[in-house]
C-alpha positions as CSV (number, residue, x, y, z in Angstrom):
1,M,0.0,0.0,0.0
2,E,2.9,2.4,0.8
3,N,4.5,1.7,-2.5
4,L,1.2,2.4,-4.3
5,T,0.9,5.7,-2.4
6,N,4.4,6.7,-3.3
7,L,3.8,5.9,-7.0
8,L,0.6,7.9,-6.9
9,T,2.4,10.8,-5.3
10,E,5.2,10.7,-7.8
11,F,2.7,10.6,-10.7
12,I,0.9,13.6,-9.4
13,A,4.1,15.5,-8.9
14,N,5.0,15.0,-12.6
15,T,1.7,16.1,-14.0
16,G,1.2,19.5,-15.5
17,F,-1.1,20.5,-12.7
18,A,1.7,20.2,-10.2
19,L,4.4,21.7,-12.4
20,A,2.4,24.7,-13.6
21,D,2.9,28.2,-12.3
22,Y,1.0,31.5,-13.0
23,R,3.2,32.2,-16.1
24,Y,2.0,29.2,-17.9
25,I,-1.6,30.0,-17.0
26,I,-1.3,33.5,-18.3
27,M,0.2,32.3,-21.6
28,I,-2.5,29.7,-22.0
29,V,-5.1,32.4,-21.6
30,I,-3.3,34.5,-24.3
31,G,-3.3,31.4,-26.6
32,L,-7.1,31.0,-26.1
33,V,-7.6,34.7,-26.9
34,F,-5.6,34.2,-30.1
35,I,-7.7,31.2,-31.1
36,Y,-10.9,33.1,-30.3
37,L,-9.8,36.1,-32.4
38,G,-8.9,33.9,-35.2
39,I,-12.1,31.8,-35.2
40,A,-14.8,34.1,-33.8
41,K,-13.5,37.5,-35.2
42,Q,-11.8,36.0,-38.2
43,Y,-8.7,38.1,-37.6
44,E,-6.0,36.4,-39.7
45,P,-7.2,32.9,-38.8
46,L,-4.5,31.2,-40.8
47,L,-2.0,32.9,-38.5
48,L,-3.7,33.2,-35.1
49,V,-5.2,29.7,-34.9
50,P,-1.8,27.9,-35.4
51,I,0.0,30.4,-33.2
52,G,-2.7,30.3,-30.5
53,F,-2.7,26.5,-30.4
54,G,1.1,26.5,-30.4
55,I,1.0,28.7,-27.3
56,L,-1.1,26.1,-25.7
57,M,1.3,23.4,-26.7
58,G,4.3,25.4,-25.5
59,N,2.8,26.1,-22.1
60,I,1.9,22.6,-21.0
61,P,4.3,22.2,-18.1
62,V,6.5,19.1,-18.7
63,F,9.0,17.2,-16.7
64,K,12.5,18.4,-17.8
65,G,14.7,15.9,-19.6
66,L,11.9,14.0,-21.3
67,G,12.6,15.7,-24.7
68,L,9.2,17.4,-24.9
69,A,9.7,21.1,-24.5
70,I,10.6,23.2,-27.5
71,Y,13.9,24.4,-25.9
72,E,15.2,20.9,-25.3
73,D,17.7,19.9,-28.0
74,N,16.3,16.4,-28.5
75,S,12.6,17.3,-28.7
76,V,10.4,17.0,-31.8
77,L,9.2,20.6,-31.3
78,H,12.9,21.8,-31.2
79,Y,13.5,20.1,-34.6
80,L,10.5,21.8,-36.1
81,Y,11.5,25.1,-34.5
82,F,14.8,24.9,-36.4
83,G,13.0,26.2,-39.5
84,V,12.3,29.4,-37.6
85,T,15.7,29.8,-35.9
86,S,17.6,29.1,-39.1
87,G,15.5,31.4,-41.2
88,V,14.2,28.6,-43.5
89,Y,10.5,29.1,-43.2
90,P,10.2,32.9,-44.0
91,P,11.7,32.6,-47.6
92,L,9.4,29.8,-48.4
93,I,6.5,31.9,-47.3
94,F,7.8,34.8,-49.4
95,M,7.8,32.4,-52.4
96,G,4.2,31.6,-51.8
97,I,3.3,35.3,-51.4
98,G,5.1,36.1,-54.7
99,A,3.1,33.3,-56.5
100,M,-0.2,34.7,-55.4
101,T,0.5,38.4,-55.8
102,D,-0.4,40.6,-58.7
103,F,2.0,43.5,-59.1
104,S,0.0,45.0,-62.0
105,T,-1.6,47.7,-59.9
106,M,1.9,48.9,-58.7
107,L,3.2,48.8,-62.3
108,A,0.2,50.7,-63.6
109,R,1.0,53.6,-61.2
110,P,4.6,53.4,-59.9
111,L,4.2,56.6,-58.0
112,L,2.2,54.7,-55.4
113,M,5.3,52.7,-54.6
114,L,6.6,55.7,-52.7
115,L,3.8,55.1,-50.1
116,G,5.2,51.7,-49.5
117,A,8.6,53.1,-49.0
118,A,7.3,55.9,-46.7
119,A,5.6,53.4,-44.4
120,Q,9.0,51.9,-43.6
121,T,9.8,55.1,-41.7
122,G,8.3,53.4,-38.6
123,I,11.0,50.7,-38.7
124,F,13.9,53.1,-38.5
125,I,12.3,55.5,-36.0
126,T,11.5,52.5,-33.7
127,F,15.0,51.2,-34.2
128,L,16.4,54.5,-32.8
129,G,13.8,54.5,-30.0
130,A,14.8,51.0,-29.0
131,L,18.4,52.0,-28.9
132,A,17.5,55.0,-26.7
133,L,15.8,52.6,-24.3
134,G,18.9,50.5,-23.9
135,F,18.4,47.6,-26.3
136,A,21.5,46.4,-28.1
137,P,21.7,47.5,-31.8
138,N,21.0,44.0,-33.1
139,E,17.9,43.7,-30.8
140,A,16.8,47.2,-31.7
141,A,16.9,46.4,-35.4
142,S,14.8,43.3,-34.8
143,I,12.3,45.2,-32.8
144,G,12.0,48.0,-35.3
145,I,11.1,45.6,-38.2
146,I,7.8,44.8,-36.4
147,G,6.6,48.1,-37.8
148,G,6.6,46.7,-41.3
149,A,3.7,44.4,-40.2
150,D,5.5,41.5,-42.0
151,G,5.8,38.5,-39.7
152,P,8.1,36.4,-42.0
153,T,10.5,39.3,-42.4
154,A,10.5,40.0,-38.6
155,I,11.3,36.3,-37.9
156,F,14.0,36.1,-40.6
157,L,15.8,39.2,-39.3
158,T,15.5,38.3,-35.7
159,A,16.8,34.8,-36.4
160,K,19.9,36.4,-37.8
161,L,20.4,39.2,-35.3
162,A,18.7,38.3,-32.0
163,P,17.6,34.7,-31.8
164,A,16.7,34.9,-28.2
165,L,14.0,37.4,-29.0
166,I,12.3,35.4,-31.8
167,G,9.3,34.4,-29.6
168,P,8.2,37.9,-28.4
169,I,9.0,39.6,-31.7
170,A,7.3,37.0,-33.9
171,V,4.2,37.0,-31.7
172,A,4.1,40.8,-31.6
173,A,4.5,41.0,-35.4
174,Y,1.8,38.5,-36.1
175,S,-0.5,40.0,-33.5
176,Y,-0.3,43.4,-35.1
177,M,-0.7,41.9,-38.5
178,A,-3.9,40.3,-37.3
179,L,-5.2,43.4,-35.6
180,V,-4.7,45.7,-38.6
181,P,-8.5,46.2,-38.9
182,V,-8.5,47.5,-35.3
183,I,-5.3,49.5,-35.1
184,Q,-5.2,51.3,-38.5
185,P,-8.7,53.0,-38.9
186,P,-8.4,55.4,-36.0
187,I,-5.0,56.5,-37.1
188,M,-6.2,57.0,-40.7
189,K,-9.3,59.0,-39.7
190,L,-7.3,61.1,-37.3
191,L,-4.8,62.2,-40.0
192,T,-7.3,62.8,-42.8
193,T,-10.3,65.0,-43.4
194,R,-13.5,63.7,-44.8
195,K,-12.8,65.6,-48.0
196,E,-9.6,63.7,-48.4
197,R,-11.2,60.4,-47.7
198,L,-13.7,61.0,-50.5
199,I,-11.0,61.5,-53.2
200,R,-11.6,59.1,-56.1
201,M,-8.7,57.5,-57.9
202,E,-8.4,57.4,-61.6
203,E,-8.7,54.0,-63.3
204,P,-5.1,52.5,-63.7
205,R,-3.8,51.7,-67.1
206,E,-3.7,48.1,-68.3
207,V,-0.4,46.4,-67.7
208,S,0.8,44.0,-70.4
209,K,1.8,40.4,-69.9
210,K,5.4,41.2,-71.0
211,E,5.7,43.9,-68.2
212,K,4.5,41.4,-65.6
213,I,7.1,38.9,-66.7
214,I,10.0,41.3,-66.9
215,F,9.2,43.0,-63.6
216,P,10.2,40.2,-61.1
217,I,13.5,39.9,-62.9
218,I,14.3,43.6,-63.0
219,G,12.9,44.1,-59.5
220,F,15.0,41.3,-58.1
221,L,18.2,42.6,-59.6
222,L,17.6,46.2,-58.5
223,C,16.5,45.4,-55.0
224,C,19.2,42.9,-54.3
225,F,22.0,45.0,-55.7
226,L,20.7,47.7,-53.4
227,A,20.4,45.5,-50.3
228,P,22.2,42.1,-50.9
229,A,21.3,40.9,-47.4
230,A,17.6,40.8,-48.6
231,L,18.5,38.2,-51.2
232,P,16.8,35.1,-49.4
233,L,13.5,36.9,-49.0
234,L,13.3,39.0,-52.2
235,G,14.8,36.3,-54.3
236,M,12.1,33.9,-53.3
237,L,9.4,36.6,-53.6
238,F,10.3,37.5,-57.1
239,F,10.9,33.9,-58.1
240,G,7.4,33.0,-56.9
241,N,5.9,35.9,-58.9
242,L,7.9,34.9,-62.0
243,M,6.5,31.4,-61.8
244,K,3.0,32.9,-61.6
245,E,3.3,35.3,-64.5
246,A,5.3,33.0,-66.9
247,V,2.3,30.7,-67.2
248,V,4.5,27.8,-68.4
249,T,5.3,27.2,-64.7
250,E,1.8,27.5,-63.4
251,R,1.9,24.1,-61.9
252,L,4.9,25.2,-59.7
253,A,3.2,28.5,-58.9
254,V,0.0,26.6,-57.7
255,A,2.1,24.5,-55.4
256,A,4.0,27.5,-54.1
257,R,0.8,29.5,-53.3
258,S,-1.2,26.5,-51.9
259,S,0.4,23.4,-50.4
260,I,3.9,24.8,-49.8
261,I,2.9,28.1,-48.1
262,D,0.1,26.4,-46.2
263,S,2.4,23.7,-44.8
264,V,5.1,26.2,-43.9
265,T,2.5,28.6,-42.3
266,I,1.2,25.8,-40.1
267,L,4.7,24.8,-38.9
268,L,5.9,28.4,-38.4
269,G,2.8,29.5,-36.6
270,M,2.7,26.4,-34.3
271,T,6.4,26.5,-33.4
272,V,6.4,30.3,-32.9
273,G,3.5,29.9,-30.6
274,A,5.2,27.0,-28.7
275,S,8.3,29.2,-28.2
276,T,6.3,31.4,-25.8
277,Q,7.0,29.1,-22.9
278,G,5.8,31.0,-19.9
279,D,9.0,30.8,-17.8
280,V,11.0,32.0,-20.8
281,F,8.6,34.4,-22.6
282,L,7.0,36.5,-19.8
283,T,9.8,39.0,-19.0
284,P,9.8,42.8,-18.8
285,Q,11.8,42.7,-22.0
286,S,8.9,41.0,-23.8
287,V,6.5,43.6,-22.6
288,G,8.8,46.3,-23.8
289,I,9.0,44.6,-27.2
290,F,5.2,44.6,-27.5
291,I,4.9,48.3,-26.6
292,L,7.7,49.2,-29.1
293,G,6.1,47.0,-31.7
294,A,2.8,48.9,-31.4
295,V,4.6,52.2,-31.6
296,S,6.5,51.0,-34.7
297,F,3.3,49.9,-36.4
298,G,1.5,53.1,-35.6
299,I,4.3,55.2,-36.9
300,A,4.4,53.2,-40.1
301,T,0.7,53.7,-40.7
302,A,0.9,57.4,-40.0
303,S,4.0,57.8,-42.1
304,G,2.3,56.4,-45.2
305,V,-0.8,58.6,-44.7
306,I,1.2,61.8,-44.1
307,F,3.5,61.1,-47.0
308,A,0.4,60.8,-49.3
309,K,-0.8,64.2,-48.0
310,V,2.6,65.7,-48.8
311,M,2.6,64.2,-52.3
312,N,-0.8,65.9,-52.9
313,L,0.9,69.3,-52.4
314,F,2.8,68.7,-55.6
315,L,0.3,66.6,-57.7
316,T,-2.3,68.1,-60.0
317,V,-4.3,64.8,-59.8
318,K,-4.7,64.1,-56.1
319,I,-4.4,60.7,-54.5
320,N,-6.5,59.5,-51.6
321,P,-4.3,59.7,-48.6
322,L,-5.9,56.6,-47.1
323,L,-3.8,54.6,-49.5
324,G,-0.7,55.5,-47.5
325,A,-1.9,53.2,-44.7
326,A,-1.6,50.3,-47.1
327,G,2.1,50.9,-47.3
328,V,2.7,48.4,-44.4
329,S,3.3,44.8,-45.5
330,A,0.1,43.2,-44.1
331,V,-1.1,41.9,-47.5
332,P,-4.0,42.2,-48.3
333,D,-5.4,43.2,-45.0
334,S,-4.2,46.8,-45.0
335,A,-5.6,47.2,-48.5
336,R,-8.9,45.9,-47.3
337,V,-8.9,48.3,-44.4
338,V,-8.3,51.2,-46.9
339,Q,-11.3,50.0,-48.9
340,H,-13.5,49.7,-45.8
341,V,-12.6,53.1,-44.4
342,G,-13.1,54.7,-47.8
343,Q,-16.4,53.1,-48.4
344,H,-17.6,54.1,-44.9
345,E,-17.5,57.7,-46.3
346,D,-18.7,56.8,-49.8
347,P,-20.0,53.3,-50.5
348,T,-19.4,53.9,-54.3
349,N,-15.7,54.7,-53.9
350,F,-13.6,51.6,-54.6
351,L,-10.0,51.9,-53.4
352,L,-9.0,48.3,-52.9
353,M,-7.3,47.8,-56.3
354,H,-5.3,51.1,-55.9
355,A,-4.4,50.2,-52.3
356,M,-2.8,47.0,-53.5
357,A,0.0,49.0,-55.1
358,P,1.5,50.5,-51.9
359,N,0.6,47.2,-50.1
360,V,2.7,45.0,-52.3
361,S,5.5,47.6,-52.5
362,G,5.4,47.6,-48.7
363,V,6.3,43.9,-48.8
364,I,9.3,44.7,-50.9
365,G,10.2,47.8,-48.8
366,S,10.2,45.9,-45.5
367,A,12.4,43.2,-46.9
368,V,14.8,45.8,-48.2
369,A,14.7,47.6,-44.8
370,A,15.5,44.3,-43.1
371,G,18.5,43.7,-45.5
372,V,19.8,47.2,-44.8
373,L,19.5,46.8,-41.1
374,W,21.2,43.3,-41.3
375,S,24.1,44.8,-43.3
376,F,24.6,47.5,-40.8
377,M,24.8,45.0,-38.0
378,L,27.5,42.8,-39.6
């Protein structure tokens, strides 16, 4: 009987109920919130549901040494997490994004690309702010990139510069990507007048097939000569787009934008979520990263809108300054937000197609910014 009691006591001591502390419980609640937002509110469900469930997986208290936790070298989760820490997953996601993205709206009116560039201001301002708060330069660069609202780019740069911060930076970046419909509209309305929000855009010119095929080649060469460190991301982005536009490789493009990107998104989201182990993740530094990430994203949104207003000072045919908010890299959610805010003022004003121009240029801009920051940190 005594042996049975001892076995029962030992069993209970090794359960998650006995090993848990308040940090695991807090993270499990956060994971449940992510799942709720993804399913009930449909905020980026393809991101928040895997991340949310990953948070649950990462915060089940386990007995150390069994090879279960993500930070144990011999665990399955650790092997899957290698795709994050080594920077393998983000380029594959970029290839899928390229294979599903139509650059024709950007090519039809290249001027709108400037809005995507302007939105990257938030990255560099937050980089300076993080430095001022005492973060090391490599950590500050990784935190600043959150403002691009581009989860894969944030993960890729952080894996190279500050691997210890991958968890909080990745979760912050994807959280703000998912909350674009909540965060951006108040900033857009604050910085624009109703008259500006009612501006209608001219119909863009038709872009030829030849232009669409040539662009990923020329774009790749120009961007990667400018920022060679962005090669893994932009190379895969433009390669995916070339497969899409070339038609003869449509089978490969379909695989890139469906099975490949879906599989990688599942693995990346789940392992990033699992990396938020309560005893490792919940630190004052993580809280600071979330605050700085919000500031970065807000500045990026505001910078795009303000730059559009400045452009209007010199343009005879005005552009709707709401388009500037689409300069962040959350494709296509930021463009949809622009459409929603514009139609709130005028239901017959269609801005989505025009907003895709700064939106896709923002993807390129954030990758270039990441390459520039990485090259400075070498």
